[in-house]
All heavy atoms as TSV, in Angstrom:
chain	resi	resn	atom	element	x	y	z
A	1	MET	N	N	5.613	9.408	20.185
A	1	MET	CA	C	5.157	8.036	20.348
A	1	MET	C	C	5.350	7.278	19.036
A	1	MET	O	O	5.663	7.832	18.002
A	1	MET	CB	C	3.696	8.056	20.795
A	1	MET	CG	C	3.126	6.686	21.022
A	1	MET	SD	S	1.551	6.711	21.875
A	1	MET	CE	C	1.902	5.468	23.065
A	2	LEU	N	N	5.133	6.006	19.086
A	2	LEU	CA	C	5.342	5.145	17.923
A	2	LEU	C	C	4.472	5.563	16.744
A	2	LEU	O	O	4.888	5.480	15.601
A	2	LEU	CB	C	5.069	3.691	18.296
A	2	LEU	CG	C	5.362	2.652	17.229
A	2	LEU	CD1	C	6.823	2.702	16.816
A	2	LEU	CD2	C	5.036	1.271	17.727
A	3	PHE	N	N	3.254	6.042	17.020
A	3	PHE	CA	C	2.364	6.440	15.935
A	3	PHE	C	C	2.990	7.556	15.108
A	3	PHE	O	O	2.937	7.546	13.889
A	3	PHE	CB	C	1.010	6.913	16.477
A	3	PHE	CG	C	0.305	5.874	17.292
A	3	PHE	CD1	C	-0.003	6.115	18.615
A	3	PHE	CD2	C	-0.047	4.660	16.748
A	3	PHE	CE1	C	-0.648	5.163	19.381
A	3	PHE	CE2	C	-0.701	3.698	17.502
A	3	PHE	CZ	C	-1.001	3.951	18.825
A	4	GLU	N	N	3.603	8.529	15.784
A	4	GLU	CA	C	4.249	9.630	15.087
A	4	GLU	C	C	5.423	9.128	14.265
A	4	GLU	O	O	5.626	9.545	13.138
A	4	GLU	CB	C	4.711	10.696	16.085
A	4	GLU	CG	C	3.573	11.474	16.700
A	4	GLU	CD	C	2.713	12.183	15.659
A	4	GLU	OE1	O	3.266	12.772	14.712
A	4	GLU	OE2	O	1.468	12.121	15.782
A	5	ARG	N	N	6.203	8.236	14.824
A	5	ARG	CA	C	7.349	7.681	14.107
A	5	ARG	C	C	6.878	6.909	12.879
A	5	ARG	O	O	7.495	6.982	11.819
A	5	ARG	CB	C	8.152	6.761	15.043
A	5	ARG	CG	C	9.402	6.228	14.423
A	5	ARG	CD	C	10.399	7.340	14.186
A	5	ARG	NE	N	11.569	6.767	13.546
A	5	ARG	CZ	C	12.253	7.366	12.609
A	5	ARG	NH1	N	11.948	8.575	12.220
A	5	ARG	NH2	N	13.282	6.779	12.061
A	6	PHE	N	N	5.772	6.182	13.001
A	6	PHE	CA	C	5.205	5.449	11.868
A	6	PHE	C	C	4.882	6.411	10.728
A	6	PHE	O	O	5.202	6.160	9.580
A	6	PHE	CB	C	3.940	4.711	12.311
A	6	PHE	CG	C	3.202	4.046	11.182
A	6	PHE	CD1	C	3.721	2.930	10.574
A	6	PHE	CD2	C	1.992	4.551	10.741
A	6	PHE	CE1	C	3.047	2.313	9.532
A	6	PHE	CE2	C	1.309	3.937	9.705
A	6	PHE	CZ	C	1.841	2.816	9.102
A	7	ARG	N	N	4.262	7.529	11.060
A	7	ARG	CA	C	3.924	8.512	10.029
A	7	ARG	C	C	5.181	9.107	9.404
A	7	ARG	O	O	5.235	9.345	8.205
A	7	ARG	CB	C	3.057	9.604	10.631
A	7	ARG	CG	C	1.671	9.137	10.959
A	7	ARG	CD	C	0.789	10.264	11.476
A	7	ARG	NE	N	-0.447	9.717	11.990
A	7	ARG	CZ	C	-0.712	9.529	13.266
A	7	ARG	NH1	N	0.170	9.855	14.183
A	7	ARG	NH2	N	-1.861	9.020	13.652
A	8	GLN	N	N	6.217	9.336	10.207
A	8	GLN	CA	C	7.449	9.937	9.714
A	8	GLN	C	C	8.168	9.030	8.723
A	8	GLN	O	O	8.711	9.502	7.732
A	8	GLN	CB	C	8.396	10.239	10.873
A	8	GLN	CG	C	7.935	11.368	11.756
A	8	GLN	CD	C	8.808	11.513	12.999
A	8	GLN	OE1	O	9.771	10.775	13.191
A	8	GLN	NE2	N	8.449	12.463	13.834
A	9	ILE	N	N	8.182	7.726	8.999
A	9	ILE	CA	C	8.922	6.817	8.112
A	9	ILE	C	C	8.052	6.265	6.992
A	9	ILE	O	O	8.519	5.528	6.151
A	9	ILE	CB	C	9.593	5.667	8.890
A	9	ILE	CG1	C	8.564	4.791	9.598
A	9	ILE	CG2	C	10.617	6.193	9.865
A	9	ILE	CD1	C	9.147	3.557	10.251
A	10	GLY	N	N	6.782	6.607	6.989
A	10	GLY	CA	C	5.912	6.212	5.892
A	10	GLY	C	C	5.450	4.779	5.922
A	10	GLY	O	O	5.162	4.186	4.887
A	11	GLY	N	N	5.370	4.174	7.106
A	11	GLY	CA	C	4.864	2.806	7.207
A	11	GLY	C	C	5.906	1.793	6.782
A	11	GLY	O	O	7.093	2.038	6.863
A	12	CYS	N	N	5.460	0.653	6.306
A	12	CYS	CA	C	6.379	-0.386	5.851
A	12	CYS	C	C	5.712	-1.207	4.770
A	12	CYS	O	O	4.506	-1.212	4.641
A	12	CYS	CB	C	6.822	-1.285	7.004
A	12	CYS	SG	S	5.558	-2.432	7.550
A	13	ASN	N	N	6.522	-1.895	4.001
A	13	ASN	CA	C	6.013	-2.777	2.967
A	13	ASN	C	C	6.591	-4.158	3.212
A	13	ASN	O	O	7.715	-4.431	2.833
A	13	ASN	CB	C	6.391	-2.257	1.580
A	13	ASN	CG	C	5.772	-3.078	0.496
A	13	ASN	OD1	O	5.169	-4.119	0.755
A	13	ASN	ND2	N	5.906	-2.635	-0.726
A	14	MET	N	N	5.822	-5.008	3.865
A	14	MET	CA	C	6.317	-6.334	4.216
A	14	MET	C	C	6.136	-7.347	3.090
A	14	MET	O	O	6.683	-8.426	3.139
A	14	MET	CB	C	5.596	-6.848	5.470
A	14	MET	CG	C	5.954	-6.087	6.709
A	14	MET	SD	S	5.085	-6.694	8.160
A	14	MET	CE	C	5.465	-8.423	8.145
A	15	SER	N	N	5.372	-7.029	2.071
A	15	SER	CA	C	5.049	-8.019	1.052
A	15	SER	C	C	6.171	-8.226	0.046
A	15	SER	O	O	6.136	-9.178	-0.707
A	15	SER	CB	C	3.772	-7.601	0.322
A	15	SER	OG	O	3.976	-6.378	-0.336
A	16	VAL	N	N	7.183	-7.379	0.016
A	16	VAL	CA	C	8.232	-7.455	-0.982
A	16	VAL	C	C	9.317	-8.450	-0.588
A	16	VAL	O	O	9.922	-9.071	-1.442
A	16	VAL	CB	C	8.874	-6.057	-1.183
A	16	VAL	CG1	C	9.898	-6.086	-2.289
A	16	VAL	CG2	C	7.808	-5.024	-1.470
A	17	GLU	N	N	9.532	-8.623	0.697
A	17	GLU	CA	C	10.630	-9.449	1.176
A	17	GLU	C	C	10.165	-10.840	1.587
A	17	GLU	O	O	9.011	-11.047	1.912
A	17	GLU	CB	C	11.264	-8.775	2.390
A	17	GLU	CG	C	11.783	-7.393	2.111
A	17	GLU	CD	C	12.309	-6.713	3.357
A	17	GLU	OE1	O	12.665	-7.428	4.308
A	17	GLU	OE2	O	12.346	-5.496	3.372
A	18	GLU	N	N	11.110	-11.776	1.566
A	18	GLU	CA	C	10.837	-13.104	2.112
A	18	GLU	C	C	10.685	-12.962	3.624
A	18	GLU	O	O	11.396	-12.203	4.255
A	18	GLU	CB	C	12.001	-14.029	1.795
A	18	GLU	CG	C	11.779	-15.433	2.261
A	18	GLU	CD	C	12.919	-16.355	1.874
A	18	GLU	OE1	O	13.464	-16.184	0.771
A	18	GLU	OE2	O	13.248	-17.225	2.676
A	19	LYS	N	N	9.752	-13.698	4.190
A	19	LYS	CA	C	9.470	-13.576	5.620
A	19	LYS	C	C	9.944	-14.812	6.364
A	19	LYS	O	O	9.962	-15.904	5.830
A	19	LYS	CB	C	7.974	-13.378	5.837
A	19	LYS	CG	C	7.468	-12.115	5.196
A	19	LYS	CD	C	5.961	-12.026	5.287
A	19	LYS	CE	C	5.506	-10.849	4.488
A	19	LYS	NZ	N	4.578	-11.173	3.450
A	20	LYS	N	N	10.318	-14.607	7.608
A	20	LYS	CA	C	10.714	-15.701	8.486
A	20	LYS	C	C	9.815	-15.648	9.712
A	20	LYS	O	O	9.642	-14.611	10.320
A	20	LYS	CB	C	12.169	-15.540	8.909
A	20	LYS	CG	C	12.624	-16.624	9.849
A	20	LYS	CD	C	14.115	-16.740	9.846
A	20	LYS	CE	C	14.560	-17.833	10.782
A	20	LYS	NZ	N	14.687	-19.105	10.135
A	21	ARG	N	N	9.227	-16.768	10.053
A	21	ARG	CA	C	8.332	-16.844	11.213
A	21	ARG	C	C	9.173	-16.981	12.480
A	21	ARG	O	O	10.079	-17.807	12.550
A	21	ARG	CB	C	7.404	-18.043	11.071
A	21	ARG	CG	C	6.385	-18.144	12.184
A	21	ARG	CD	C	5.463	-19.299	11.931
A	21	ARG	NE	N	4.695	-19.083	10.717
A	21	ARG	CZ	C	3.437	-18.648	10.698
A	21	ARG	NH1	N	2.813	-18.388	11.821
A	21	ARG	NH2	N	2.803	-18.503	9.559
A	22	ILE	N	N	8.858	-16.149	13.482
A	22	ILE	CA	C	9.511	-16.232	14.779
A	22	ILE	C	C	8.451	-16.236	15.874
A	22	ILE	O	O	7.282	-15.946	15.612
A	22	ILE	CB	C	10.491	-15.059	15.022
A	22	ILE	CG1	C	9.743	-13.726	15.088
A	22	ILE	CG2	C	11.567	-15.011	13.956
A	22	ILE	CD1	C	10.550	-12.604	15.689
A	23	MET	N	N	8.867	-16.560	17.084
A	23	MET	CA	C	7.950	-16.517	18.213
A	23	MET	C	C	8.593	-15.653	19.294
A	23	MET	O	O	9.794	-15.776	19.550
A	23	MET	CB	C	7.701	-17.913	18.771
A	23	MET	CG	C	6.689	-17.908	19.893
A	23	MET	SD	S	6.492	-19.487	20.763
A	23	MET	CE	C	6.227	-20.643	19.446
A	24	ILE	N	N	7.801	-14.765	19.906
A	24	ILE	CA	C	8.285	-13.976	21.027
A	24	ILE	C	C	7.348	-14.188	22.211
A	24	ILE	O	O	6.183	-14.546	22.035
A	24	ILE	CB	C	8.386	-12.471	20.695
A	24	ILE	CG1	C	7.018	-11.881	20.336
A	24	ILE	CG2	C	9.388	-12.232	19.573
A	24	ILE	CD1	C	7.006	-10.377	20.231
A	25	SER	N	N	7.869	-13.973	23.394
A	25	SER	CA	C	7.054	-14.069	24.602
A	25	SER	C	C	6.902	-12.669	25.186
A	25	SER	O	O	7.891	-11.954	25.345
A	25	SER	CB	C	7.724	-14.977	25.633
A	25	SER	OG	O	7.819	-16.287	25.129
A	26	LEU	N	N	5.675	-12.293	25.472
A	26	LEU	CA	C	5.371	-10.993	26.076
A	26	LEU	C	C	4.495	-11.205	27.293
A	26	LEU	O	O	3.736	-12.184	27.351
A	26	LEU	CB	C	4.609	-10.093	25.082
A	26	LEU	CG	C	5.300	-9.721	23.781
A	26	LEU	CD1	C	4.320	-9.006	22.867
A	26	LEU	CD2	C	6.504	-8.852	24.046
A	27	SER	N	N	4.567	-10.272	28.220
A	27	SER	CA	C	3.623	-10.318	29.332
A	27	SER	C	C	2.226	-10.103	28.764
A	27	SER	O	O	2.066	-9.562	27.658
A	27	SER	CB	C	3.951	-9.215	30.344
A	27	SER	OG	O	3.719	-7.944	29.776
A	28	SER	N	N	1.228	-10.518	29.495
A	28	SER	CA	C	-0.158	-10.316	29.041
A	28	SER	C	C	-0.430	-8.849	28.782
A	28	SER	O	O	-1.078	-8.491	27.793
A	28	SER	CB	C	-1.136	-10.848	30.090
A	28	SER	OG	O	-1.017	-12.234	30.205
A	29	GLU	N	N	0.072	-7.997	29.650
A	29	GLU	CA	C	-0.130	-6.554	29.498
A	29	GLU	C	C	0.480	-6.041	28.200
A	29	GLU	O	O	-0.153	-5.302	27.440
A	29	GLU	CB	C	0.488	-5.820	30.688
A	29	GLU	CG	C	0.303	-4.320	30.644
A	29	GLU	CD	C	0.938	-3.628	31.839
A	29	GLU	OE1	O	1.093	-4.269	32.897
A	29	GLU	OE2	O	1.280	-2.445	31.703
A	30	ASN	N	N	1.721	-6.441	27.903
A	30	ASN	CA	C	2.374	-5.985	26.673
A	30	ASN	C	C	1.738	-6.596	25.434
A	30	ASN	O	O	1.655	-5.945	24.388
A	30	ASN	CB	C	3.873	-6.277	26.721
A	30	ASN	CG	C	4.607	-5.289	27.586
A	30	ASN	OD1	O	4.163	-4.166	27.784
A	30	ASN	ND2	N	5.739	-5.706	28.120
A	31	ALA	N	N	1.285	-7.835	25.521
A	31	ALA	CA	C	0.610	-8.466	24.383
A	31	ALA	C	C	-0.681	-7.721	24.056
A	31	ALA	O	O	-0.991	-7.484	22.885
A	31	ALA	CB	C	0.328	-9.932	24.683
A	32	GLU	N	N	-1.419	-7.350	25.094
A	32	GLU	CA	C	-2.653	-6.585	24.884
A	32	GLU	C	C	-2.352	-5.210	24.311
A	32	GLU	O	O	-3.059	-4.724	23.417
A	32	GLU	CB	C	-3.420	-6.456	26.196
A	32	GLU	CG	C	-4.027	-7.766	26.663
A	32	GLU	CD	C	-4.660	-7.674	28.045
A	32	GLU	OE1	O	-4.954	-6.554	28.508
A	32	GLU	OE2	O	-4.847	-8.738	28.668
A	33	LEU	N	N	-1.283	-4.567	24.801
A	33	LEU	CA	C	-0.903	-3.252	24.291
A	33	LEU	C	C	-0.488	-3.335	22.825
A	33	LEU	O	O	-0.888	-2.493	22.010
A	33	LEU	CB	C	0.225	-2.672	25.136
A	33	LEU	CG	C	0.713	-1.280	24.763
A	33	LEU	CD1	C	-0.422	-0.263	24.798
A	33	LEU	CD2	C	1.836	-0.861	25.688
A	34	LEU	N	N	0.276	-4.346	22.463
A	34	LEU	CA	C	0.685	-4.534	21.069
A	34	LEU	C	C	-0.533	-4.722	20.177
A	34	LEU	O	O	-0.642	-4.093	19.117
A	34	LEU	CB	C	1.624	-5.738	20.951
A	34	LEU	CG	C	2.068	-6.111	19.539
A	34	LEU	CD1	C	2.896	-4.994	18.920
A	34	LEU	CD2	C	2.842	-7.427	19.560
A	35	ALA	N	N	-1.467	-5.562	20.598
A	35	ALA	CA	C	-2.676	-5.802	19.811
A	35	ALA	C	C	-3.500	-4.518	19.670
A	35	ALA	O	O	-3.999	-4.215	18.582
A	35	ALA	CB	C	-3.516	-6.897	20.462
A	36	LYS	N	N	-3.631	-3.752	20.751
A	36	LYS	CA	C	-4.398	-2.509	20.717
A	36	LYS	C	C	-3.746	-1.489	19.782
A	36	LYS	O	O	-4.421	-0.857	18.962
A	36	LYS	CB	C	-4.507	-1.927	22.124
A	36	LYS	CG	C	-5.261	-0.627	22.175
A	36	LYS	CD	C	-5.298	-0.052	23.579
A	36	LYS	CE	C	-6.000	1.300	23.537
A	36	LYS	NZ	N	-5.728	2.096	24.698
A	37	MET	N	N	-2.430	-1.336	19.895
A	37	MET	CA	C	-1.725	-0.374	19.043
A	37	MET	C	C	-1.843	-0.758	17.569
A	37	MET	O	O	-2.084	0.092	16.715
A	37	MET	CB	C	-0.257	-0.294	19.455
A	37	MET	CG	C	-0.052	0.322	20.822
A	37	MET	SD	S	1.647	0.180	21.405
A	37	MET	CE	C	2.466	1.307	20.306
A	38	ALA	N	N	-1.675	-2.037	17.270
A	38	ALA	CA	C	-1.780	-2.495	15.885
A	38	ALA	C	C	-3.191	-2.260	15.346
A	38	ALA	O	O	-3.360	-1.771	14.224
A	38	ALA	CB	C	-1.408	-3.976	15.793
A	39	ARG	N	N	-4.179	-2.579	16.149
A	39	ARG	CA	C	-5.579	-2.384	15.737
A	39	ARG	C	C	-5.864	-0.903	15.469
A	39	ARG	O	O	-6.466	-0.556	14.457
A	39	ARG	CB	C	-6.486	-2.930	16.840
A	39	ARG	CG	C	-7.928	-3.034	16.492
A	39	ARG	CD	C	-8.764	-3.777	17.547
A	39	ARG	NE	N	-8.455	-3.409	18.929
A	39	ARG	CZ	C	-7.801	-4.178	19.808
A	39	ARG	NH1	N	-7.363	-5.371	19.457
A	39	ARG	NH2	N	-7.576	-3.778	21.038
A	40	GLU	N	N	-5.388	-0.027	16.353
A	40	GLU	CA	C	-5.629	1.414	16.191
A	40	GLU	C	C	-4.952	1.974	14.945
A	40	GLU	O	O	-5.430	2.938	14.356
A	40	GLU	CB	C	-5.140	2.167	17.426
A	40	GLU	CG	C	-6.009	1.963	18.637
A	40	GLU	CD	C	-5.448	2.614	19.890
A	40	GLU	OE1	O	-4.322	3.171	19.846
A	40	GLU	OE2	O	-6.141	2.564	20.922
A	41	MET	N	N	-3.832	1.362	14.553
A	41	MET	CA	C	-3.112	1.826	13.367
A	41	MET	C	C	-3.546	1.099	12.105
A	41	MET	O	O	-3.068	1.406	11.010
A	41	MET	CB	C	-1.606	1.655	13.582
A	41	MET	CG	C	-1.068	2.508	14.718
A	41	MET	SD	S	0.676	2.220	15.044
A	41	MET	CE	C	1.417	3.085	13.676
A	42	GLY	N	N	-4.426	0.104	12.243
A	42	GLY	CA	C	-4.880	-0.656	11.086
A	42	GLY	C	C	-3.814	-1.582	10.540
A	42	GLY	O	O	-3.767	-1.841	9.339
A	43	LEU	N	N	-2.952	-2.097	11.414
A	43	LEU	CA	C	-1.842	-2.957	11.012
A	43	LEU	C	C	-1.948	-4.310	11.685
A	43	LEU	O	O	-2.637	-4.462	12.689
A	43	LEU	CB	C	-0.510	-2.330	11.441
A	43	LEU	CG	C	-0.167	-0.962	10.879
A	43	LEU	CD1	C	1.042	-0.399	11.606
A	43	LEU	CD2	C	0.096	-1.065	9.391
A	44	SER	N	N	-1.202	-5.249	11.158
A	44	SER	CA	C	-1.033	-6.515	11.881
A	44	SER	C	C	0.022	-6.287	12.957
A	44	SER	O	O	0.800	-5.332	12.909
A	44	SER	CB	C	-0.578	-7.620	10.931
A	44	SER	OG	O	0.736	-7.353	10.459
A	45	LYS	N	N	0.061	-7.182	13.928
A	45	LYS	CA	C	1.093	-7.083	14.965
A	45	LYS	C	C	2.475	-7.249	14.335
A	45	LYS	O	O	3.424	-6.556	14.732
A	45	LYS	CB	C	0.844	-8.124	16.056
A	45	LYS	CG	C	-0.399	-7.812	16.876
A	45	LYS	CD	C	-0.693	-8.882	17.899
A	45	LYS	CE	C	-1.399	-10.029	17.227
A	45	LYS	NZ	N	-1.931	-11.033	18.141
A	46	SER	N	N	2.593	-8.114	13.350
A	46	SER	CA	C	3.875	-8.311	12.668
A	46	SER	C	C	4.341	-7.033	11.977
A	46	SER	O	O	5.522	-6.679	12.038
A	46	SER	CB	C	3.766	-9.434	11.631
A	46	SER	OG	O	3.552	-10.660	12.257
A	47	ALA	N	N	3.413	-6.360	11.326
A	47	ALA	CA	C	3.768	-5.112	10.648
A	47	ALA	C	C	4.222	-4.058	11.654
A	47	ALA	O	O	5.192	-3.335	11.412
A	47	ALA	CB	C	2.590	-4.598	9.830
A	48	LEU	N	N	3.540	-3.977	12.784
A	48	LEU	CA	C	3.905	-3.000	13.799
A	48	LEU	C	C	5.292	-3.294	14.367
A	48	LEU	O	O	6.117	-2.386	14.517
A	48	LEU	CB	C	2.864	-2.975	14.914
A	48	LEU	CG	C	3.055	-1.941	16.006
A	48	LEU	CD1	C	3.191	-0.540	15.443
A	48	LEU	CD2	C	1.907	-2.012	16.989
A	49	VAL	N	N	5.596	-4.552	14.636
A	49	VAL	CA	C	6.929	-4.922	15.127
A	49	VAL	C	C	7.979	-4.617	14.064
A	49	VAL	O	O	9.052	-4.094	14.366
A	49	VAL	CB	C	6.970	-6.408	15.558
A	49	VAL	CG1	C	8.398	-6.867	15.827
A	49	VAL	CG2	C	6.083	-6.621	16.774
A	50	THR	N	N	7.687	-4.895	12.811
A	50	THR	CA	C	8.621	-4.605	11.721
A	50	THR	C	C	8.906	-3.116	11.625
A	50	THR	O	O	10.060	-2.706	11.446
A	50	THR	CB	C	8.059	-5.127	10.380
A	50	THR	OG1	O	7.908	-6.539	10.472
A	50	THR	CG2	C	8.983	-4.789	9.220
A	51	ILE	N	N	7.880	-2.297	11.766
A	51	ILE	CA	C	8.068	-0.843	11.739
A	51	ILE	C	C	8.981	-0.414	12.877
A	51	ILE	O	O	9.904	0.385	12.690
A	51	ILE	CB	C	6.710	-0.114	11.823
A	51	ILE	CG1	C	5.944	-0.327	10.526
A	51	ILE	CG2	C	6.890	1.374	12.112
A	51	ILE	CD1	C	4.484	0.048	10.618
A	52	TRP	N	N	8.746	-0.955	14.070
A	52	TRP	CA	C	9.574	-0.598	15.218
A	52	TRP	C	C	11.031	-0.995	14.988
A	52	TRP	O	O	11.944	-0.217	15.247
A	52	TRP	CB	C	9.034	-1.262	16.488
A	52	TRP	CG	C	9.841	-0.878	17.682
A	52	TRP	CD1	C	9.702	0.237	18.435
A	52	TRP	CD2	C	10.948	-1.602	18.222
A	52	TRP	NE1	N	10.648	0.251	19.429
A	52	TRP	CE2	C	11.428	-0.870	19.321
A	52	TRP	CE3	C	11.566	-2.799	17.889
A	52	TRP	CZ2	C	12.508	-1.295	20.085
A	52	TRP	CZ3	C	12.646	-3.210	18.662
A	52	TRP	CH2	C	13.099	-2.461	19.738
A	53	ILE	N	N	11.254	-2.193	14.475
A	53	ILE	CA	C	12.623	-2.650	14.212
A	53	ILE	C	C	13.291	-1.745	13.185
A	53	ILE	O	O	14.429	-1.301	13.379
A	53	ILE	CB	C	12.626	-4.123	13.739
A	53	ILE	CG1	C	12.241	-5.038	14.894
A	53	ILE	CG2	C	13.995	-4.511	13.157
A	53	ILE	CD1	C	11.972	-6.467	14.475
A	54	ASN	N	N	12.601	-1.459	12.086
A	54	ASN	CA	C	13.182	-0.611	11.038
A	54	ASN	C	C	13.470	0.792	11.543
A	54	ASN	O	O	14.454	1.410	11.144
A	54	ASN	CB	C	12.264	-0.562	9.828
A	54	ASN	CG	C	12.292	-1.857	9.042
A	54	ASN	OD1	O	13.242	-2.604	9.083
A	54	ASN	ND2	N	11.195	-2.140	8.356
A	55	ALA	N	N	12.639	1.317	12.421
A	55	ALA	CA	C	12.823	2.669	12.955
A	55	ALA	C	C	13.973	2.716	13.957
A	55	ALA	O	O	14.529	3.790	14.194
A	55	ALA	CB	C	11.531	3.151	13.602
A	56	ASN	N	N	14.332	1.579	14.536
A	56	ASN	CA	C	15.328	1.575	15.607
A	56	ASN	C	C	16.593	0.801	15.283
A	56	ASN	O	O	17.457	0.658	16.150
A	56	ASN	CB	C	14.697	0.993	16.878
A	56	ASN	CG	C	13.649	1.922	17.431
A	56	ASN	OD1	O	13.966	2.944	18.001
A	56	ASN	ND2	N	12.389	1.573	17.217
A	57	LYS	N	N	16.738	0.313	14.066
A	57	LYS	CA	C	17.923	-0.473	13.763
A	57	LYS	C	C	19.166	0.424	13.646
A	57	LYS	O	O	19.066	1.590	13.274
A	57	LYS	CB	C	17.747	-1.304	12.502
A	57	LYS	CG	C	17.544	-0.520	11.230
A	57	LYS	CD	C	17.271	-1.481	10.081
A	57	LYS	CE	C	16.806	-0.708	8.863
A	57	LYS	NZ	N	16.376	-1.597	7.806
A	58	THR	N	N	20.288	-0.147	13.981
A	58	THR	CA	C	21.556	0.576	13.912
A	58	THR	C	C	22.028	0.605	12.468
A	58	THR	O	O	21.988	-0.407	11.775
A	58	THR	CB	C	22.616	-0.124	14.778
A	58	THR	OG1	O	22.091	-0.267	16.103
A	58	THR	CG2	C	23.893	0.666	14.811
A	59	LYS	N	N	22.424	1.755	12.057
A	59	LYS	CA	C	22.869	1.886	10.653
A	59	LYS	C	C	24.358	1.868	10.558
A	59	LYS	O	O	25.085	2.121	11.405
A	59	LYS	CB	C	22.314	3.174	10.079
A	59	LYS	CG	C	20.818	3.130	10.028
A	59	LYS	CD	C	20.239	4.371	9.441
A	59	LYS	CE	C	18.730	4.190	9.468
A	59	LYS	NZ	N	17.995	5.198	8.874
């Protein structure tokens, strides 16, 4: 699961880079799941999405 992948890659450091604000649309169910997962991991939703992108980007 994503939690295991987060531990494997050592989290993320979002404060070093310049940030760009974006907007995404999610179903209510997925928005609630994202918020719950971020809360359980002690992260912001932005940090959790950033971790997912970094873990899945094509090299």
